[in-house]
C-alpha positions in Angstrom: 141.1 83.5 108.4 141.0 84.6 112.0 139.0 81.7 113.5 138.3 81.5 117.2 135.9 80.3 120.0 132.4 81.4 120.7 133.6 82.8 124.0 135.9 85.2 122.1 133.6 86.2 119.3 130.4 86.7 121.5 132.0 89.6 123.3 133.0 91.3 120.0 129.5 90.7 118.6 127.9 92.2 121.7 130.1 95.3 121.3 129.2 95.5 117.6 125.4 95.5 118.4 125.9 98.2 121.0 127.8 100.3 118.4 124.7 99.9 116.2 122.5 101.2 119.1 120.7 97.9 119.7 118.8 98.0 123.0 120.1 96.0 126.0 117.0 93.8 125.8 117.6 92.9 122.2 121.3 92.3 122.8 120.4 90.0 125.7 117.9 88.1 123.5 120.5 87.7 120.7 123.2 86.5 123.1 120.9 83.9 124.6 120.2 82.3 121.2 123.9 82.3 120.4 124.9 80.8 123.8 122.4 78.0 123.4 123.7 77.3 119.9 127.3 77.4 121.1 126.5 75.0 124.0 124.9 72.6 121.6 127.9 72.7 119.3 130.2 72.1 122.3 128.2 69.0 123.4 128.2 67.7 119.8 132.0 67.9 119.7 132.7 66.6 123.2 130.2 63.7 123.5 130.4 60.3 121.9 127.9 60.0 119.0 126.5 56.8 120.5 125.8 58.5 123.8 124.5 61.8 122.3 121.1 62.5 123.9 121.1 66.2 124.6 118.6 67.8 126.9 118.3 71.4 128.2 119.9 70.3 131.5 123.0 69.2 129.7 123.7 72.8 128.8 124.8 73.4 132.4 127.9 71.3 131.6 128.6 72.8 128.2 131.0 75.6 127.5 131.7 78.3 125.0 135.3 77.4 124.2 134.5 75.7 120.9 135.2 76.9 117.4 132.6 79.1 115.7 133.2 77.3 112.3 130.2 75.0 111.9 128.4 73.2 109.0 124.8 73.8 107.9 124.1 70.3 109.1 124.9 71.3 112.7 122.6 74.3 112.4 119.8 72.1 111.1 120.3 69.6 113.9 120.3 72.4 116.5 116.9 73.7 115.1 115.5 70.2 115.2 116.7 69.7 118.8 115.1 73.0 119.8 111.9 72.0 118.1 111.9 68.6 119.9 112.4 70.1 123.3 109.9 72.9 123.2 106.9 74.0 121.0 107.9 77.2 119.2 105.9 79.3 116.9 107.2 79.9 113.4 108.0 83.6 114.3 110.2 82.4 117.1 112.2 80.2 114.7 112.5 83.1 112.4 114.0 85.2 115.1 116.4 82.4 116.1 117.5 81.9 112.5 117.8 85.7 112.0 120.0 86.0 115.1 122.3 83.2 114.0 122.5 84.6 110.5 123.4 88.0 111.9 126.1 86.5 114.1 127.6 84.6 111.2 127.4 87.5 108.8 129.4 89.4 111.4 131.9 86.6 111.7 132.2 86.4 107.9 133.0 90.1 107.6 135.5 89.9 110.4 137.2 86.8 108.9 136.1 84.5 111.6 134.5 81.9 109.3 134.8 80.9 105.7 131.1 81.0 104.9 127.7 81.7 106.6 126.3 78.2 107.5 122.8 79.8 107.7 122.8 80.8 104.0 120.9 77.7 102.8 118.7 77.2 105.8 115.0 77.5 105.0 112.8 79.5 107.3 109.3 78.2 108.4 106.4 79.7 106.6 104.3 82.1 108.6 100.6 82.3 107.9 99.4 85.8 107.2 97.0 86.6 110.0 94.9 89.7 110.1 95.7 91.7 113.2 92.6 92.5 115.1 92.2 96.1 115.9 89.5 98.6 117.0 87.9 101.2 114.8 88.0 104.9 115.8 84.6 104.9 117.5 85.4 101.7 119.3 88.6 103.1 120.7 86.8 106.2 121.9 84.2 104.0 123.7 87.0 102.0 125.3 88.6 105.2 126.6 85.3 106.6 127.8 84.6 103.4 129.8 87.8 103.8 131.8 87.1 105.5 135.1 90.7 106.0 136.5 92.0 109.3 135.0 95.6 108.0 134.7 94.6 104.8 133.0 92.3 106.6 130.7 95.1 109.0 129.7 97.5 106.1 129.1 95.2 104.5 126.6 94.3 107.8 125.0 98.0 108.8 124.6 98.8 105.5 122.9 96.0 106.1 120.4 96.8 109.8 119.9 100.4 109.2 119.2 100.8 105.6 118.0 103.7 105.0 120.4 104.9 101.6 121.6 104.3 100.7 125.2 108.0 100.9 126.0 108.1 104.4 124.4 105.1 105.5 126.3 106.6 104.4 129.6 109.8 106.3 128.8 108.2 109.7 128.2 109.2 112.5 130.5 107.5 115.8 131.1 110.4 117.5 129.4 109.8 115.6 126.2 106.4 117.3 125.8 106.2 120.5 123.7 102.8 122.0 124.5 103.3 124.9 122.0 104.3 122.7 119.1 101.9 119.9 120.2 104.6 117.3 119.9 106.3 114.7 122.1 109.9 113.6 121.7 110.1 109.8 121.7 113.1 107.6 122.2 112.4 104.5 120.1 114.1 101.2 119.3 117.9 101.5 119.2 117.7 104.9 121.0 116.5 106.5 117.8 114.7 109.8 118.5 111.6 110.8 116.6 108.9 113.4 117.1 105.2 112.5 117.3 102.2 114.8 117.2 99.4 115.1 119.7 95.9 116.6 119.4 95.0 119.5 121.6 92.4 117.6 123.7 94.9 115.0 124.7 97.5 117.7 125.5 94.9 119.4 127.7 94.3 116.1 129.6 98.1 115.8 130.0 98.3 119.3 131.4 95.6 118.5 134.0 97.3 115.2 134.8 100.8 116.6 135.5 99.5 119.6 137.4 102.5 121.6 138.8 105.1 118.9 138.0 107.8 120.3 135.6 110.1 117.2 135.3 110.3 113.5 135.8 108.3 110.7 134.2 104.9 111.5 132.6 103.5 108.3 134.0 105.0 107.5 137.4 105.4 103.9 138.6 106.8 102.4 141.8 109.5 104.3 143.7 108.8 107.4 141.6 110.3 105.8 138.6 108.8 105.4 135.1 105.7 103.2 134.8 106.6 99.7 133.7 105.2 98.1 130.4 103.8 95.3 132.6 101.6 97.8 134.4 100.3 99.1 131.1 99.5 95.6 130.0 97.6 95.0 133.2 95.5 98.1 132.5 94.5 96.6 129.2 93.6 93.3 130.8 91.3 95.2 133.2 89.5 97.4 130.7 90.0 96.2 127.1 88.0 93.5 125.2 89.8 90.1 125.0 92.7 90.2 122.5 93.0 94.0 122.5 96.5 95.0 123.6 98.4 98.2 123.5 99.9 97.1 120.2 96.4 96.7 118.7 95.7 100.3 119.7 98.9 101.3 117.9 97.5 99.4 115.0 94.2 101.3 115.2 96.2 104.6 115.1 98.1 103.5 112.0 95.0 102.3 110.2 93.0 105.4 110.9 95.9 107.8 109.9 96.5 105.9 106.7 92.7 105.6 105.9 92.3 109.3 106.1 95.6 110.5 104.6 96.6 107.7 102.2 100.2 108.7 103.1 102.1 105.6 103.9 105.4 107.4 104.4 104.1 109.6 107.1 102.5 106.7 108.9 105.9 104.9 108.7 107.8 107.8 110.2 105.2 108.4 112.9 105.3 104.8 114.0 109.1 104.8 114.0 109.5 101.9 111.5 112.8 101.6 109.7 111.3 99.7 106.8 108.0 100.7 105.1 107.2 97.0 104.6 106.9 96.8 108.4 104.2 99.5 108.2 102.3 97.8 105.5 101.2 94.9 107.7 99.2 97.3 109.9 97.2 98.8 107.1 93.8 97.8 105.7 92.1 99.2 102.6 89.1 101.0 104.0 85.8 99.2 103.5 84.0 102.3 102.1 86.9 102.9 99.7 86.7 99.3 98.5 82.9 99.6 98.0 83.3 102.8 96.1 85.9 101.3 93.8 83.9 98.1 93.3 80.7 100.1 92.4 82.6 102.4 90.1 84.7 99.9 88.2 83.3 96.4 88.4 80.9 95.9 85.4 78.2 93.9 87.3 78.0 96.5 90.1 77.2 99.6 87.9 74.1 100.6 86.0 73.0 98.2 83.2 74.6 99.2 79.9 72.1 100.1 77.2 71.8 97.5 74.4 73.6 98.3 71.2 71.4 99.6 68.3 69.7 97.0 66.3 69.7 94.4 69.1 66.2 95.0 70.3 
């Protein structure tokens, strides 16, 4: 076994994530979780048990030069510590556990540890919450209510294509194929996919870019790409409470599936690696449910005639 310190393995893990085309933002998030865990482990190993009262400020004195081999008990204690210091949602704990599991799977494959100490760690249950979204007519009313042409086009483009905010902000004029009615999107992990655009939205894009032939579609400060924060600000100004760009993406997915019943196409248009990720966006259409109920549920249909001789 090729054991070692967190300081050594963290760099190798970072390179591994880059090789797998993880975004810089994701890598930074993963690294922060692992660093916090490593600091906790260092403090546990370099502080007398009777004096062990760890706070976030103690991490300033901690280091990464401690062995990556840990027990499941240490992991459980770390999660308890994190829970006691801050209030985290179950989804946040899921991400933390997933990050550490990924790190230790990597170490296991590389021979850095004997076993993955996360293997037996239970994850908190997440209540299934229905994601609120707008119906087609409601999205159109929202778009019509926006007076600023750029802001109106931003919301319309999200709905027309189903792109993420980060993807929208990254679109360049050169990504748009007006003849094929498509836009080339760089998604998570720098994966490229093609999304389709309706002719009316494309016409609005033509008017918006004017004579520009290159550069960002939506320009922000210093002539650079518009920031996701700016898009979120637009939604705070115009959209109903709770309606975010992500919810408009949800509306796109729901409408496309409701009309096509083709889950695979919706998955590919959204840029999801797993089809199970797509399923959480979808709702069985109310009209479809009513039709099935009326057609198949015995109490909902016409009364059956009485059998002969039972009059």
